[in-house]
N, C-alpha and C positions, 0 to 999 in steps of 0.2 A: 147706429148709436152701439148696438151690441158689438159689431166689428171694430169700432173705435176703442171700446172698453177692452175688447180681448187683444188688441195690439198693443195696448198700454200695459196690461198685465204682463203679456209675453215681454215687452222691454224691461220692465221692472224686473221680472225673474232674470232675464240675462244680466242686466247691470248687478243684481244681487250676487249672482255666481261669480262675475268678475271681481267684485269687492271681496267676497270669501276668499277667492283664490289669492288675491294680493295679500289679504290678512294672514292667510295659512303660511306665508313665507316668514313672518316674523313672530307668529303666535306660538307659545308654548303649549302643546296640547296636553290634556289630563290624561294620566297613565289608566285610570278607571274609566272603561267604556262608557258607564252610565253617566259619570260626570262630564265627559266629552260630548255625549250626546245632549245634555243640558245646556253646556255652555254654546255649541254651535245653535241650539234652538233659541237661545236668548239673543244671541248676536243677530240672527236672521229675523228675528221679531222687530228688533228695534231698526234694522234697516228697512224693513217693509213698513214699518210705522212712519218713518221719513218720507218714504215714496208716497204713501197715502196722503200725508198732511202737505205733500209739496214743499217740503223743507230740505236744506242740504243734509246729507248724511255727515254726521260730525263724529269724529274720534279725538277725545282729550287724553292727553299724556303729561302727567307730571313729571319733569325730569330736569336735569342739570342744575342742582341746587347749589353746590360749592364743591370744591376740591377737598377731599379728606385732609386734615390737618397733620396726619401721620405720613411725613414724607421719609420717615426712617425705614418703614417696613411696607407701605402700601402704594404710595404714589412717587413721581418724581418731581413734582412741583405744584405751584398753586394755581396755574392757567390751564387752559385746553392744551391737550396735546393729541398725538395720534389717534388715541382712543375715542376721543370725541369727535374728530374728524370721521372716523368709520361710523360711528352712531348716527351722526348728522346724514352720512351718506344713505345709510339704510332708511331712515326717516323720510329723507327727499325721495327716494325711490319709491317708497310706500304712497307717498303724497301724490306723486305723478300718476301712478297706477289707479288710485281710486278718483282721481279727477277725470283721467281718461276714460275709465268705465262709467262714469256718470255725466259725461260731456261738461265736466267742471263743477258739477253740483255736489261736490262732497268737501269736506274741510278736515284737515289735520291741524289740531290746536295743541301746541306744547306750553304747559304751564311751568314757569320758572319759580319754583317752589323754594328757593333758597332762603328767603325771608320769613318763610313758615316757621322753619326750625332753628335759624341761627341763634336766637337769643337763648334758647335751651341749651344748645351744645357749645356755646361759648365761641361763636364764629362771629368775627367783627363785620358790621354791616358793609364797610368799605370793600371788604374781601368778597363778600356776595355780590356787591354791586359790579366790582371789577371782572369777577369770572362771569357774570351774566352778560356784560357787554362784550366780553371776550368770545362768548359763545355765538352771540348774534352777529358779530363782525366776521367770525370765521365762516359761519354760514354765508353771509352775503358775498364775501370773497369767493367762496367756492360755487355758489349756485345763482347768484343774483343776474349774473350776465347770461345765464342760459335760457331764461325764460321770462316773459313779461307777466307770467302768472305768479300769484302768490301761493307757493306750494305749502309752506309752513307758516301758520299764523301764531304769533308769539302772544302769550297772555300773561298779565302782571309784568309787563317790561316797563319799568321806571326810567324816565329820561335823566334823572339827576337823584343824588342822594337826598337833596332837599325835599323831593317828592315824599319821602317816608313821613315827614312831619304832618302830611295830609293823608297818607295813605298807609297805616301801620297794620299790615295784614293780621299778625298775630293778636292785635287789640280786638280787630273785629271778630277773629275766630273765638276768642276768649270770651267775648261779650254775648256772641249771638249763636255759636254752634258747639260749644264744647260742653262735654259730659262732666259731671263732678268726679274728681280723683277718687272718692269714696266708692262710687258706683263702679269704676273701672278696677278698683282693688277687689271688690266682690266678684267680678267676673273672673279675675285671675284666680281666686281662691276656690271657684266653683266650676268652671268650664275649662277642660283641658285644653282644648286648641288656643284659648286666649292665653292661659298660662304658659304654653310652649312659644307662643309668639313673644311674650314678655320676657322670658328667659333668652331667647335668641336675640331679642333687640338690646337686652342688658349686656350681653356677651360681645355683640358687634360694636356697641359703644365704647366698650373697655378697650377693644382692639384698635378702635379708631383714635383713640385718645393715647395710646401707649407711647409714651416718650423715652422709655428705657430708664427713666429715673423714678417715676411714682410706683409704689409697690402695687402687686399685683391684686392683693386683698383690698387695698384702698380704692382702685378702680373697679372692682366689682361691687363694693359698697355703693359708691357714687352712681354707677351704671344703673342699678336698681331704681334708684330714685328718677334718674334721667329718663329710663325706659317708659315709666308711667306717663311722664310729662310727653314724650314723644308719641305714645299711643293715643293719648287725648288730643293732642294737636293733630295727628294724622287724620284721625276720625273726623275732626271739626273740618279740615281742609277739604276731606272727601265730600262732605255735606255742603260745603261752601261751593265747591265746583259742580256739584249737582244742581244747585239753585242757579248757577250762572249758565249751565249748559244741561237743561233737564232732559233733553232727548238724546244726548250725546252717549256714544259707546266708550266707556271709560278703560282705557289701556292702562297698564302697571308693569313697571320694571321688575317688580317682585312677584313671586308666585303667590297665589291667593286661592282660598276655597272657592268653588264655583257659586256658593251661596252669597258671596260678597259683591257678584255681579260686576267683577273686574275682570279684565281680559289680559292675562300675563303675556308678556312678549319678551323675545330676546333682543336687544337693541342692536346687537351685532349678530346677525343670523349665524355666520359660520363659526362663532366662537362657542364650542361645546361647554366651555366653564360657566357660561352664563355671567352674571355679575354685571356692574356698571363701570364705565371709564373714570368717573369721579371718586372711586374708591380703588382703582387697580391700575395697572399700567398694560399697554398693548405690547404683545410679543408676536413678531413674525417668525413663524417656525420654518424648518427645514424644506417643508413641503410648499411653503408659501402662503398657508392659512393664518388668518390672523386670530390669536388668542388673548383673553384677558387673564390676568393673574396678579398676585400681590408682587409688589416690588422685590421683596426678599426671596420670593420664589424663583422669579426670573434671574436674581443674581446667583442664587444657589445652583441653578442650572447652567451657570456659566454663560449666559446671554450677554451680548455686547450692547452697551447703551450707544444709541444713535441720536444725532442731533439734526435738526432742520432750522435754518436761519439762526444758527447759533443757539439754539434753545434745545433742550433735552426733549426728545419726541416719543421715542419707543427703543424696545429692545429687539435684537436680533439674535436667533438661536444659532449657535455655531455648528 
């Protein structure tokens, strides 16, 4: 019996090490050594808990909401392009590695979160649905033929827009998981980290909505109201995912304080600019490395826009 337990513990330690190695290739490490040590300890603890409970090691990533509506300075279209393709590749590779490390007993769950925020930022439901289906079809075309294993599990994938009548995620969040706006405003006024996040989110929304016509001050004013709503919905969605996947390791495409119990990742590991493909364009540099940047920055560098299947896809550095 002792020998069996020893062998099992050794096997778990070996699997955990392989999972951590796979995660290290996409995880953004913390600069502060103390925070980095805490992050690694938290991740390792959750992996070990899954092994002890004999349940799959789960990773959950909210991602691929919808394309930025700012095609003037940020993106080149409303559908997936080379940036999303690169992101799917890195997630697929990560999913394969964690499944191989655990003999198939691990899951990468991608939560399509577009309907979570669409009503707040003025994105039409049909645009969210079209982008969501576009992402899944792109993934299936790229990888469905390569393996009979389900590498990425899609969460909140509606089959039709009519499903929204029965499943309106923002109503669920507002009714069951949301903080009051007053409490969030109090945190903004009293907690520096929360205030910094609020200011950054307001600025981000203003940039995302910049159509070249609306005045800068008007965008800032609206952005402050939108930012509070976004913070409220984001927290609610985090609690919702935690309820759906209570033992999962929560991945995030945004940098987060270690106390938030999220694991920040670079969704395209070779891209040193970080960012996400639904807010940027993919640029292939002279050295062959892929980078994400705003469309206006790629154009200002003199990069050439290239097409795939007659659709604008990415920029090439000259």
